[in-house]
C-alpha positions as CSV (number, residue, x, y, z in Angstrom):
1,M,102.3,27.2,118.7
2,T,99.2,28.7,120.4
3,N,96.0,27.6,118.9
4,P,94.2,30.4,117.1
5,W,90.8,31.6,118.2
6,P,88.0,30.0,116.1
7,G,86.1,32.3,113.8
8,P,82.6,33.5,114.2
9,V,80.0,30.9,115.0
10,E,76.8,31.0,113.0
11,G,74.5,33.7,114.3
12,A,77.3,35.7,115.9
13,P,76.6,39.5,116.6
14,F,78.7,42.2,115.1
15,T,81.7,43.6,117.0
16,D,81.5,46.9,118.9
17,R,84.0,48.4,116.5
18,S,81.8,47.4,113.5
19,L,78.7,49.0,115.1
20,A,80.6,52.1,116.1
21,T,81.8,52.4,112.4
22,V,78.2,52.1,111.2
23,R,77.1,54.7,113.8
24,L,79.7,57.2,112.4
25,A,78.7,56.4,108.8
26,R,75.0,57.0,109.6
27,L,75.5,60.3,111.4
28,A,78.0,61.6,108.8
29,A,75.5,60.8,106.0
30,E,72.6,62.5,107.9
31,A,74.8,65.6,108.5
32,A,75.9,65.6,104.9
33,E,72.3,65.7,103.7
34,S,71.6,68.6,106.0
35,A,74.7,70.4,104.7
36,E,73.5,70.0,101.1
37,A,70.1,71.4,102.0
38,L,71.8,74.5,103.3
39,V,73.1,75.5,99.8
40,P,70.8,78.3,98.5
41,I,69.7,77.3,95.0
42,G,67.1,78.4,92.4
43,Q,65.3,81.7,92.1
44,P,65.2,83.9,95.2
45,P,61.9,83.4,97.1
46,R,59.2,85.9,96.2
47,G,57.6,87.7,99.1
48,L,58.6,87.4,102.7
49,R,60.6,84.5,104.0
50,P,60.5,83.3,107.6
51,E,63.0,85.3,109.6
52,G,65.8,83.2,111.1
53,M,65.1,80.3,108.6
54,Y,68.7,80.2,107.3
55,L,70.2,80.4,110.8
56,D,67.9,77.8,112.1
57,D,68.9,75.3,109.3
58,A,72.6,76.1,109.9
59,L,72.3,75.5,113.7
60,R,70.5,72.3,113.1
61,F,73.4,71.2,110.9
62,L,75.9,72.2,113.6
63,V,74.1,70.0,116.1
64,E,74.3,67.1,113.7
65,A,78.0,67.8,113.0
66,R,78.8,67.7,116.7
67,G,77.1,64.3,116.8
68,V,79.5,63.2,114.0
69,V,82.4,64.4,116.2
70,D,81.0,62.4,119.2
71,A,80.7,59.3,117.0
72,A,84.2,59.7,115.7
73,I,85.5,59.9,119.3
74,Q,83.5,56.8,120.2
75,L,85.1,54.9,117.3
76,E,88.5,56.0,118.4
77,L,87.7,54.7,121.9
78,A,86.6,51.4,120.4
79,H,90.0,51.2,118.7
80,N,91.7,52.0,122.1
81,T,93.2,55.2,120.9
82,D,95.3,56.9,123.6
83,R,93.6,59.8,125.5
84,D,96.5,62.2,124.9
85,T,96.3,61.5,121.2
86,L,92.6,62.5,121.1
87,I,93.3,65.7,123.1
88,E,96.2,66.7,120.9
89,T,94.3,66.0,117.7
90,A,91.4,68.3,118.9
91,A,93.9,71.0,119.9
92,D,95.3,71.1,116.4
93,Y,92.0,72.5,115.3
94,G,91.6,74.8,118.3
95,E,89.1,72.6,119.9
96,T,88.9,71.0,123.3
97,I,87.0,67.7,124.1
98,D,85.6,66.5,127.4
99,L,87.0,63.0,127.4
100,D,85.3,62.0,130.6
101,R,81.9,63.0,129.1
102,A,82.8,61.2,125.9
103,E,83.7,58.0,127.7
104,Q,80.5,58.1,129.7
105,R,78.5,58.4,126.4
106,W,80.5,55.5,125.1
107,R,79.6,53.4,128.1
108,E,75.9,54.3,127.8
109,W,76.0,53.3,124.1
110,D,77.9,50.1,124.9
111,E,75.2,49.2,127.5
112,L,72.6,49.6,124.8
113,R,74.7,47.4,122.5
114,V,74.8,44.6,125.0
115,R,71.0,45.0,125.8
116,A,70.2,44.8,122.1
117,T,71.9,41.4,121.8
118,I,70.1,39.7,124.7
119,P,68.1,36.8,123.3
120,G,64.4,36.9,123.7
121,R,64.3,40.6,124.5
122,G,61.7,42.8,122.9
123,S,62.4,45.9,120.8
124,E,63.7,48.8,122.9
125,A,62.3,52.3,122.5
126,G,64.9,54.8,121.4
127,L,67.4,52.1,120.2
128,P,69.9,53.6,117.7
129,D,69.5,52.3,114.1
130,E,72.9,50.8,114.1
131,L,72.0,48.6,117.1
132,G,68.4,47.9,116.3
133,D,69.1,46.8,112.7
134,P,72.8,47.2,111.9
135,R,72.7,45.5,108.5
136,G,69.7,47.6,107.4
137,C,71.3,50.7,108.7
138,A,74.5,50.0,106.8
139,D,72.5,49.2,103.6
140,R,70.6,52.5,103.9
141,V,73.9,54.5,104.1
142,D,75.3,52.5,101.2
143,T,72.2,53.3,99.1
144,W,72.7,57.0,99.9
145,L,76.4,56.7,98.9
146,A,75.5,55.0,95.6
147,W,73.0,57.7,94.8
148,L,75.6,60.4,95.6
149,A,78.2,58.6,93.3
150,V,75.7,58.5,90.4
151,R,75.3,62.2,90.6
152,R,79.0,62.8,90.6
153,D,80.4,60.1,88.3
154,P,78.5,56.9,87.5
155,R,81.8,55.1,86.9
156,T,82.7,55.4,90.6
157,V,79.6,53.6,91.9
158,R,80.4,50.9,94.4
159,T,78.1,48.8,96.6
160,G,78.3,47.6,100.1
161,Q,81.0,50.0,101.2
162,V,79.6,50.5,104.7
163,A,78.1,47.0,105.0
164,D,81.5,45.5,104.3
165,R,82.7,47.1,107.5
166,L,80.4,44.8,109.6
167,V,82.5,42.1,111.1
168,A,81.0,39.3,113.2
169,M,82.5,38.4,116.6
170,D,84.8,35.4,116.9
171,A,83.8,32.8,119.4
172,F,86.1,34.0,122.2
173,A,84.9,37.6,121.9
174,E,81.3,36.5,121.9
175,L,81.9,34.5,125.1
176,G,82.8,37.8,126.7
177,L,79.6,39.4,125.4
178,C,77.6,36.5,126.9
179,S,79.0,37.4,130.3
180,A,78.1,41.1,129.8
181,Q,74.6,40.0,128.8
182,R,74.1,38.1,132.0
183,D,75.4,41.1,134.0
184,R,73.0,43.4,132.2
185,L,70.0,41.1,133.0
186,R,71.0,41.0,136.7
187,A,71.3,44.8,136.7
188,E,67.8,45.1,135.4
189,Q,66.1,42.3,137.4
190,L,66.5,41.3,141.0
191,A,66.1,37.8,139.6
192,P,67.0,37.5,135.9
193,L,64.3,36.2,133.6
194,P,64.8,32.5,133.1
195,H,64.0,32.4,129.3
196,P,66.8,34.8,128.1
197,L,69.2,33.6,130.8
198,A,68.9,30.0,129.6
199,L,69.3,31.0,126.0
200,I,72.6,32.8,126.9
201,Y,73.9,29.7,128.7
202,E,73.0,27.6,125.7
203,R,74.8,30.0,123.4
204,E,77.9,29.9,125.6
205,A,77.8,26.1,125.3
206,V,77.9,26.3,121.5
207,L,80.8,28.8,121.7
208,A,82.7,26.7,124.1
209,D,82.3,23.7,121.8
210,A,83.9,25.8,119.0
211,M,86.8,26.8,121.3
212,A,87.3,23.1,122.2
213,A,87.2,22.1,118.6
214,A,90.0,24.6,117.9
215,G,92.2,22.9,120.4
216,H,91.8,25.1,123.5
217,D,91.9,23.1,126.8
218,G,89.2,23.2,129.4
219,Y,86.3,24.3,127.1
220,D,84.7,20.9,126.9
221,E,84.0,21.2,130.6
222,I,82.8,24.8,130.2
223,A,80.4,23.6,127.5
224,D,79.0,20.9,129.8
225,Q,78.6,23.3,132.7
226,C,76.7,25.8,130.5
227,R,74.3,23.2,129.2
228,A,73.7,21.9,132.7
229,R,73.1,25.5,134.0
230,A,70.6,26.1,131.1
231,T,68.8,22.9,132.0
232,E,68.6,23.8,135.7
233,I,67.2,27.2,134.8
234,C,64.5,25.8,132.6
235,A,63.6,23.2,135.2
236,A,63.3,25.8,137.9
237,A,61.3,28.2,135.7
238,T,57.6,28.6,136.3
239,D,55.6,26.0,134.4
240,S,53.7,27.7,131.6
241,E,50.4,26.2,132.8
242,N,51.0,27.3,136.4
243,P,52.6,30.7,136.2
244,G,51.5,31.8,139.6
245,A,54.1,29.7,141.4
246,R,56.7,32.6,141.0
247,T,55.9,36.3,140.5
248,T,57.6,39.6,140.6
249,S,56.1,42.9,141.8
250,V,55.7,45.4,139.0
251,L,54.6,49.0,139.5
252,V,52.0,50.1,136.9
253,P,49.8,53.2,136.3
254,D,46.1,52.9,137.0
255,D,45.4,54.4,133.6
256,E,42.7,53.9,130.9
257,E,45.4,54.3,128.2
258,L,47.1,51.2,129.5
259,A,43.8,49.4,129.4
260,G,43.4,50.4,125.8
261,L,46.9,49.2,124.9
262,L,46.3,45.9,126.6
263,N,43.0,45.4,124.6
264,R,44.7,46.2,121.3
265,A,47.6,44.0,122.0
266,A,45.2,41.2,122.9
267,D,43.3,41.7,119.6
268,L,46.6,41.3,117.7
269,L,47.7,38.1,119.5
270,E,44.2,36.6,119.3
271,A,44.0,37.4,115.5
272,V,47.4,35.8,114.9
273,A,46.4,32.7,116.8
274,V,43.1,32.4,115.0
275,N,44.7,32.7,111.6
276,L,47.2,30.0,112.5
277,E,44.5,27.6,113.8
278,E,42.1,28.2,110.9
279,S,44.8,27.6,108.3
280,Q,45.6,24.1,109.6
281,A,42.8,22.6,107.5
282,E,44.3,24.1,104.3
283,P,46.8,22.4,102.0
284,Q,49.5,24.9,102.9
285,P,48.9,26.1,106.5
286,W,50.6,29.0,108.1
287,R,53.8,28.2,110.1
288,F,54.8,30.8,112.8
289,P,58.0,30.9,114.9
290,V,58.0,30.4,118.6
291,P,56.4,31.9,120.8
292,L,53.6,32.5,118.2
293,A,53.4,28.9,117.1
294,D,50.7,28.2,119.6
295,R,48.5,30.2,122.1
296,G,51.3,30.7,124.6
297,A,51.6,34.4,124.0
298,V,47.8,34.8,124.1
299,K,47.6,33.1,127.5
300,A,50.6,35.1,128.8
301,L,49.0,38.4,127.9
302,D,45.6,37.3,129.3
303,R,47.2,36.5,132.7
304,I,49.0,39.8,132.7
305,A,45.9,41.7,131.8
306,S,43.8,39.9,134.4
307,A,46.4,40.7,137.1
308,V,46.4,44.4,136.1
309,R,42.6,44.5,136.0
310,D,42.3,43.0,139.5
311,R,44.4,45.8,141.0
312,S,43.1,48.7,138.8
313,T,40.1,51.0,139.3
314,T,39.9,51.7,135.6
315,W,37.7,48.6,135.2
316,Q,35.7,49.1,138.4
317,D,32.2,50.7,138.6
318,S,33.1,52.1,142.0
319,P,36.8,53.2,142.1
320,S,38.5,52.7,145.4
321,G,41.8,53.9,146.9
322,P,44.3,54.3,148.2
323,W,44.4,57.8,146.7
324,L,47.6,59.8,146.2
325,Y,48.0,63.5,147.1
326,A,50.6,66.1,146.4
327,P,52.5,67.5,149.4
328,D,50.2,69.4,151.7
329,G,47.2,67.8,150.0
330,R,47.1,70.4,147.3
331,Y,45.6,68.1,144.6
332,Q,45.0,64.5,143.9
333,H,47.3,62.4,141.6
334,A,46.3,59.5,139.3
335,P,46.8,56.3,141.3
336,I,49.6,53.7,140.8
337,R,49.4,50.0,141.7
338,V,51.7,47.2,142.5
339,V,50.8,44.1,140.4
340,P,52.2,40.6,140.8
341,L,53.3,39.3,137.4
342,A,55.0,36.0,136.3
343,P,58.4,36.7,134.9
344,D,57.8,33.9,132.3
345,D,54.8,35.7,131.0
346,L,56.8,38.9,130.6
347,S,59.6,37.0,128.9
348,T,57.1,35.4,126.5
349,L,55.6,38.7,125.5
350,E,59.1,40.2,125.0
351,A,60.0,37.3,122.7
352,A,56.7,37.8,120.8
353,V,57.5,41.4,120.1
354,H,61.0,40.6,119.1
355,T,59.8,37.9,116.7
356,C,57.1,40.1,115.1
357,V,59.6,43.0,114.6
358,R,62.1,40.6,113.1
359,A,59.4,39.2,110.8
360,L,58.5,42.6,109.5
361,T,62.1,43.6,108.8
362,P,62.6,43.7,105.0
363,G,64.3,40.5,103.8
364,A,64.0,38.6,107.1
365,G,61.6,36.0,105.6
366,A,63.9,35.2,102.7
367,D,65.6,32.3,104.6
368,D,62.8,31.6,107.1
369,P,59.3,30.8,105.8
370,A,57.8,31.0,109.3
371,L,58.9,34.6,109.5
372,A,57.5,35.3,106.0
373,D,54.2,33.7,107.0
374,L,53.9,35.8,110.2
375,A,54.8,39.1,108.4
376,E,52.1,38.4,105.7
377,V,49.4,37.7,108.3
378,I,50.3,40.8,110.4
379,D,50.1,43.0,107.3
380,Q,46.7,41.6,106.3
381,L,45.1,42.1,109.7
382,E,42.4,44.6,110.5
383,L,41.8,44.7,114.2
384,P,38.6,46.1,115.9
385,G,38.5,49.6,117.4
386,D,37.5,50.1,121.0
387,D,34.1,49.1,122.5
388,I,32.7,52.6,122.6
389,G,33.6,53.7,119.0
390,R,36.2,56.3,119.9
391,R,38.9,54.6,117.8
392,P,38.3,53.1,114.3
393,P,39.6,49.7,113.3
394,I,43.4,49.5,113.2
395,T,46.1,47.5,111.4
396,G,48.2,44.6,112.6
397,R,51.2,46.9,112.8
398,H,49.2,49.2,115.1
399,G,48.4,46.2,117.3
400,L,52.1,45.3,117.4
401,D,52.9,48.9,118.4
402,A,50.5,48.5,121.3
403,L,52.0,45.2,122.4
404,A,55.5,46.7,122.3
405,R,54.4,49.6,124.4
406,V,52.9,47.3,127.0
407,V,56.0,45.2,127.2
408,A,58.3,48.3,127.5
409,L,56.1,49.7,130.3
410,L,56.0,46.4,132.2
411,D,59.7,45.8,131.7
412,L,60.8,49.3,132.6
413,A,64.3,49.2,134.2
414,P,63.9,49.6,138.0
415,D,65.6,52.5,139.6
416,T,65.5,54.5,142.9
417,D,62.1,56.0,141.9
418,T,60.4,52.7,141.3
419,H,61.8,51.2,144.5
420,T,60.7,54.2,146.5
421,L,57.1,54.2,145.2
422,T,56.7,50.4,145.2
423,A,57.6,50.3,148.9
424,L,55.3,53.2,149.6
425,V,52.1,51.8,148.0
426,T,52.6,48.1,148.6
427,D,49.8,46.7,150.8
428,Q,48.7,50.3,151.6
429,S,45.0,50.7,152.3
430,T,44.9,54.4,153.5
431,D,45.4,57.5,151.4
432,I,49.0,58.8,150.9
433,T,50.2,62.3,150.9
434,F,53.6,62.6,149.2
435,T,56.7,64.2,150.7
436,A,58.6,66.5,148.4
437,S,61.1,63.8,147.4
438,Q,58.3,61.2,146.8
439,E,56.4,63.8,144.7
440,A,59.6,64.3,142.6
441,A,60.0,60.5,142.2
442,Y,56.3,60.2,141.1
443,Q,56.7,62.9,138.5
444,R,59.9,61.4,137.0
445,L,58.3,57.9,136.8
446,T,55.0,59.0,135.4
447,T,56.8,61.1,132.7
448,R,58.5,57.9,131.5
449,W,55.1,56.1,131.6
450,V,53.3,58.8,129.6
451,A,56.0,58.7,127.0
452,L,55.3,55.0,126.5
453,L,51.5,55.2,126.8
454,S,50.7,58.2,124.6
455,N,54.0,59.6,123.3
456,G,54.0,62.2,126.0
457,A,50.6,63.8,125.0
458,P,50.2,67.0,127.1
459,L,46.6,66.3,128.0
460,H,47.5,62.8,129.2
461,R,50.5,64.2,131.1
462,Y,48.1,66.7,132.9
463,Q,46.2,63.9,134.7
464,Y,49.4,63.0,136.6
């Protein structure tokens, strides 16, 4: 008799089918709320009503309903439903579906799913709710369903209907996820960051132990190999007190908005560290999780800010080039710089963002006092405004938002545009006039930057 796969190991992520189910539930609930809002009720409005209002609401519902159809197709694909069955089902309703496009959207969503599970990674802008916080997303849909049931018939109220669909991966399935996580890291980094890569290998060792305990041959050796690999990666990683031994080139905007975000992020990390240090003399001092249990994150951000400052004209009294010009020299662009940064420092800040976001998630501190302490301190913080009085004091959560934006910008996934522009401006001392293709690459990249720096503010976009 073949030995069964062991069940989920503690801390296992949810299966792709579970998450696709929650995605469908979320979108269906949102569309249902929009549909309910479409029903005309009450006295007719007095006076003039905005022309096109009803049609606009109906079309917005139609867009959401199409999203529900997309989510349903994705869930069918997660269950390996045959393509012909999907096409025939749509045809029964007089509809056609572009399965190639649907499968591409599924692959894109699945890549986000893998990225969301990589240990030590910071929060990702634009991550769907069912991936960023699957349990919380399911609970919110369940709350909505309970509210709906109370309105219809209180006797039918049930709890946890969507949350019950969340199923953790078994050990064998999670081993496959670990392999996908490593592939994802390699796709995003020419050399994968050591911190998350080591954590993945350590997790694989735990999973292989579970497989071996269930009687599957060869997994003892796999566990030993994974632990040895994790040890090698940690040993080869840049020492935290000597991060300059290994650096990676990162393209950044020479922009005062980035300078402001770095300052606010530094204020947050410094305030968290000071609160921790000052509490040590008290009977019940604060206890924070790694990497906020010491000044490691403060030092990492300080090194990154110093590296950016050394290459930037924003902090200089007499700005210097090279300057960038549009094709034919029509106008000057805001400069961009190549900055050498230590991957370990980036990894530390990613982990800091991830830890803070997890601490501020409702209920996260129930079983982890260190997370509860961190959340309490962040919510109590009042950070200083800028040096010239343009911005008033801000909260700890605003400081965390600044840190998350800095990390997202510095960890932006490389593509053809970043490779093209990095090669163009590296070690360049003379002014540069873009070709048409270089101009297009610059505009695409800076659009991504402005979205992170200022939510795409039009005036900010204008300077590029």
